[in-house]
N, C-alpha and C positions, 0 to 999 in steps of 0.2 A: 370493464379495465380500468387501471388506475387514471391514465391519461383523459378517458372520457369522464370520469368522476370529477376531475379537477373543473371541468368546463359545464356541469350540470347547474340548472337553475332550481330554485324551489319556489312554489308558490304557498304565500301564508294567506290568512284569513283575509286580507283586505285586498288580495289580489296584487301586492306589492313583489316584484320580483327580487331575489336576493343572489347574490354571485356567492358562491361557497370560496372562502379565502384560506381554507385548511386542505391537508390532503388525508384522503382516507381511501378505502377500497369500499365498493357496493357489497351488499351481503351475499350475493352468488358469484362474486368475480372468482375466476379460477387460476389466472396467473399471477397478477400482480397483489399478492397478500404477502402480510409481515412474515420474515423467516422464522422458521421454528429451530432456534440455535440447539433446543434441547435434543433434536433428533437429526440435525443435518449431518451427513456424512463427512463432513469436512473438517469438523472438529474430533477429537478424542474423548469419547465417552467413557473410556475406562482405562485403567492402568495398563492392563495388557495391549491395547491399542498403542498407547502412546508409547510404551516401552519396545515396542515391534519395530520401531524407525530405525532402519538399517545405518543412517547417518550418523547416529548416536555413538559416542565411545561406548567400549566394555563396561566402563564403571556406571555410566548413566543407564544402559540397559540392564544391568543387574541391581539396579537400585530400586528406588520408590518415585512415586508422583506426588503431587501436589495439586488440588483442584483449585484453580485460579483463575481470574480473568485477565485481560490483556495489559490493563494498566499495572496489576500486579505483579506481572511477568517482567514488564520494563523495570519496575520497581527493585525486583529481585535481582534482575542484571546489571543493574547501576551497581548494587549493593556488592555484589561479588566482583565488580571490576575495581571498585574502592578498596576490598580488603585484599585483593590480590597484587595490588600494585600502587605503591605508595605515590607514584606520580601522577596518577589518576586525579583530576579535577573535575568539579560539575558545578556549572555555573550557568545563570540566566535570569530572568526577570522572574521573581516569587517564587525561586527553586528553592531555597531555604526554608520557605514555608510550606512545602510541599508540592508546589506548583498548581496551576490552575486546574490540572486534570490528576493531582496527587501522583503523579508518577516518582516523584522525589521525596514523598512522605517518609519523616522519620530519619533522613539519612543525614541531615546537619547534626541532628542530636548526636548519632553514633559515630560521626567521623570528623565533626567539628567545622567550625565555619571558616577555617583556613583551607578546607579543601571542597566544602558544598557552600556556595554563598550566592547572594543576590547581586544583581548587576543594576545599573541604571537603564532606563527605557531607551536604549539606544543599541539596535540590531547591529548596526557598523561597529560599534565599540565591542559589543560582545564576541563577534567574530574577529574582530581585529585582534584582540585581546588574545582569543584563542589560538590565533596563528603566532603571535609572539611567543606564547607558551609552549606551543607545539615546536618552534624552532628552538626553544631553549632546551628541549628534551623531555619536556613534561607531556602528559597523554591527556589532554583537555576534552571533557564532553561537553559542547556548548549546546544551550537550548535556546532555539528561537521559538517564543511561545505560540505561535501561529505560523504555518507556511507563508500565509498571506503577507507577513511583516518582512519576509527575508530578501526583499528587494532593496533595501538600503544596503545590506551586505554583499549583494551580487558581485560588485567590482573586488571587495577583499576576497571571496571565494574564487572567482573567474580569474581574477588577475594578479592574485597574491599567492594564495594557498595552493590553487592547482598546476601553478607554474614554478612552484618554489626549488622544487628538486631540479627541474629541467633548466632552471636558470643558473643553478649553482654549477652546472656543467660537468656533474659527476655523480655517482651513485653514493658516495660516502656519506655517513651519518652527520654530517659536519653542517648541512644545511638541508632540512626538508619538513615537511608537517606529517610525517608517518604517522604519529599517535593520534592525529584529530579527529573526533566523530562530531557532527553537527547533527541534533536532533530537532525534528519540528513536526507538529501536529497537522495531519492535511485532510483535505476532502470534506464533504458536505455532511451536514447533520440535520438537515430539513428546514433549518431557519437561520442560517449562518449568515446570508446576506452576501454583500460585496467583500467583506474583508475576514471573513471566517468561514470560508467553503472552498477556498482554491486548491489545487493540485498542480503545483507547479515543476513537477519532475521532469518534464520532457526538457526545460529550458536549460537544464544541467547535463542533458546527454550531448550536447554540442561542444561539450569541453573534452580535451584528450583527457584518457582515466590512467592513473598510476595506483600504486599502492596508497597514495594520500590524495586528499582526504576522504573519508566516508559521510554520506550526506544519507541519514536514516528517516524516513517518512512514516510516520506512524497514522494510520486511520483511525482519526478520533471517534469518529461514531462507534468503532468496535472497543473501545476502552472498557466499557461495561455491558456490552450487550450480550456476552455469554462467558461460560466457565467452561475448562476443558482440563484434562489431566495432563500435566506439564512434569518431566523428570525432574526430581530434586536435586540430582547432581549436575553440576556446571556440564555445558556442552557448547560445541562451535557447529555452526551449519555452513557450509562453504557458499562463499560470495559468488555470484555468475553462474550458479548452476541452478537450473529450473527442477521444479517437481511436478511429476506427472500425478495427479490426485486421483484421477480416473481413466480407465484404459477404454480404448473405443476403437471401431475401425471405418467409420464412415464420414464422420466430421471432427475436426480438431478445432477446439475452444482454447484461446490463450487469453489470459487476464492475468490480474495480480491486485492484492488489497479487497476492498470492500465489494467490487463486484463480481468476485469469486461465487458469493453466495447466490446472485442473482441469476448467474452463469449455471451453478448446479440445478436451481428450480426450474429454469429453462430446458435445461437437457432432459430433465427426470421427466417432464411434461411431453417434449418432443419424441423421447424414446417410446413413450406409451402410445403417442399419437400416430407415429409414423413408422414405428417399429424399425429404428434406426438403433446404432451404436455409436456414443459420442465420447471423444477422449478430451479432457480437461487439464489443462497445465497451467499450473501457477509459476509465472515467470519470476517471482521474487526479487531479483534485481533487473534494473532496468539499463543500466552501463556499467561495466559491461553486461551483456546479456548471454543467455546459453543457446545460440544458434542452432549447436548439432540437435538438442533435443528437440526443438521446434521442427527443424526440417526432416529429422527422421520420423516424426508424427504426422507430418502434413504429405511426407513421401508415400505414406502407409495408408491414410484417409482419402487423400486427393482433394481435400475442401479444408479450408481455414477462415476462420472467423477470430477476430482480436477485439477484445473490450476493454475499455479502461474509462475512469469516471473522467478524467481531464479531456480537455477540447480535442476533438477530433483533427483540426488542422494542425499540420506538422507536431502531431502527438507521437508517442511511442509505438502506436498502432501503424503509423506511416514507415517507420523503419522496419517494423517487423515483415508488414506485408511486401515491401520491397525486396528485403532478403528471401521471403518465401517465393517471391516472383523470379528471382535469379536463381535460386537452388532447386527449386521444386516445378519448373514450368512444365515440363512434359510429363509430370505426373497428375496435375491438377485438373479437376473434373468442373470447377466453376470458379470464378474470380474470387479473389481473398476479398472479404467484407471487414470494414471496421465499424464498430459500434462504439461511440464515445459521446461526450459531452457535447453539447452543441456549441457553435461558435459565437458565443455570446456571454455577457457577464452575469452573474447570477444575481437573480431577484430576491428580495426576501419573501416574497410569496411564491408559491409554485414552483419551489426549488426542485422537487421532482419532476417535473416536465425536464430539466437541464440535463440529466444524468440517464445513463443506460438502465432499462428497467426490464423485468422479465419478458413482457411482451415483445420489445424490439429484437431481444437475442432470440426468442422463439421462432419471430417471423424471418431472423436472418438463417436460423436452421433450417426452416422450410424452403427459403429461397434457395439455398444452397444445393439441398436435396434434389429440386425440382429443376435445377437448371439445365 
């Protein structure tokens, strides 16, 4: 298993013991092995599969697809927004150069430096400027280069942007930040250390929600991990609506972002070993979130596991677990389990110790079934 591989020692010719400081899996590992993105059922590997999505518009479903990866999909979405509305602005650190992950590549060339531009290295300044632009009727897309750096801007987001419409005392369009989107790459990559690994989404779920603003976290490890067929026509997916990725009848797993792939690998192994049927739900948005879909699933299966990369304490899983306990108590066959990052800072070495892996999720499925 991966966790054991992290701790193994090797003997060299002079009998000196060396600690392995890198992450790998042993040759006969069965669970914690790299994700095969070319075959995972979580991705659309054909145009037919992609266009069968019932959430797509008729135009998109009757169109074609492009085989692209995540950062290219983000780039295409940004380009569509800029083409569709002259009020859209895109800015952040190095954005005009394409961004550190290339998500804004070539957009400054196409749309000009008055709409796509670099900012100083000041997250508070970036978000504060975005707030002012939104209040003046623009539709800014502000990029925080890494989610770890959002904290200087936390006051602007929580005390200014989120409260803007409420503070105005009415719902008229004269004072609000309804057109604002804040993008930020988040999550671990295996070697990010303290300041390039964090997943701070739960901190924002304590803020009352309205139609503004939208915080969009992008799992940076997935930017180039895989390609899939994406509809060529523009389309919109509803916010606060979960997606049932796989139906099942014995256990419900709820997750979002990168851990979905570990969940898929774990449930595939568990279904084979335990002869069970596991339902997998992609939460997609964490606040507001789709309580109805989750509770309907748990009322059906009687078992619930919530998985997320961010720390388990006071995380998204705590809110989901509490809601499930309130709404599904008489149907539960086992306690709700939370699988999350450990409550510690991310170290540069052994980062994979810190986040959910296939083995932890597999063990949770077994525990739930045997309860």
